[in-house]
N, C-alpha and C positions, 0 to 999 in steps of 0.2 A: 505902571511898572507902581510896585505893593511897594508901600513906605514899610519901614522892621518898624517888629512890635517892638512894647519895652518889653524888656524883658527883666521881673522880680524876682529876690531869689526870700520868699516868705522862711523869714526863719522861727524853733521856733521849741524852746528846752526841751528834752528828753526826760527831763522828772517833771517835768507840766501837763500836766493832767485837761489840760484846757481842750482838747482839740477839736468840738466842734467849736470855738467861736473866729480856730481861727483857715479852717478850712469858707469856713464863711468867707472873711475878705477875700484867702481864692476862692471860687466864688466870684465872689466881688469883680474883684480883677481882669479875670479873663474873659468874668461878661463885659466887663468893657475892652477887650480886643487884646489882655496885655498877657505875656506867657509866663505863667508858674513856676515855676523853682520850690515845692515845698519840700520841705525843712529840717525834718528835724537834730538839733545840736546838744554838745554839751561843752565847747569848752567856746572861752571868743574865739581861738586858734580856726575853730570847723567852717565855722559860719565866713572869715575872711579863706582860707582854702577852700572855701565852696563859693564863694562872688567872684573870684579871682574864674575856680575854672571854670563857673561859666559864665563869665563875664556879665553880668548885671547890668545893668540901668539904680536899680536902688534892691537895698538890702533894707527889709523887713523885718525889725523884728518880734515875736505876741511875748507876751510875755506876761502870765499872769500868779509869777509867783518873786518873794526878793530878789533885789540879786542887776538893776537895774538902771540906776548907778558907774556899777562898778561893770557892764560889760561897754556902758556906752565909754564912759570912758578910757577902756580898751583898747576897745571893735573898734573906733572914731584913728587913733594916731595905726594902726599895722594896718588899715584898709590905704593910707598913704604910704608910707612904709610899702605897698604890693604898686603901687602908684593905678590907688584908686578910688581914689580920691572926687577922683568925678561925676560916681554912685555917689546917689544919696541913699541917705540913710533915714530912716522914721524905726518907732520904736508903739508897740500901741498893745492893752490889756490894760492890767490895773497897777496902773502907775501914780501916785497921788498927783496936781494939780498942784501940790505947793516944792514936786520937783522939779514941773514942767521947763524953768526960767534955767535950772543948775545944769542940765538933759543936754536943752539949747549951748549950758554954755560952754558942752564936752564936745561942739560939730553936728548933735540930730538938730533935723533940719522940718520935723515937725513929730510933737511927742503927740495920738491920740487915747480917746479915754474909752475905756471897753462902753459898746453901749449905741455906740454909734448910727443913724441915721445909713442904709445902703444909699452908698454908694459917694459913701464923707474920703475917703481912704484912697478910692478911686481915680475920682472929682483931681484932688487935692496932687497925683500922680500926674496925672494929665495935664492939669496947670504947670506943674514948676518942674518936672524931666528935663534936662540936659543948663538948665540954670544957675548947675551950682558951681 
């Protein structure tokens, strides 16, 4: 009997032009045995609807433009409203480390800086999924 794969919604803003970085993360997660739904979003509601529809274990937001704090503070409550509070939420990209504590206070489980060594994101997910 095979174990259920961890399912990750990897969301990136439509206007962000950093497709390469998010695709590298998608490959890292896939190579770690996860199912990845690669999703380009326009609004937080788009992310929430996709997370619900796909029934994901992890919502991973990749962002290279501003707006990460606003997205975090609106995303978490909307996920909770849709009974998705057991999904882990992580962010990555060009997010200043000075904002990490505030991201955590909004309910983000982990914030990653751009340019991390391969395996970092997948390792964190594998170690922590289901502990939310």
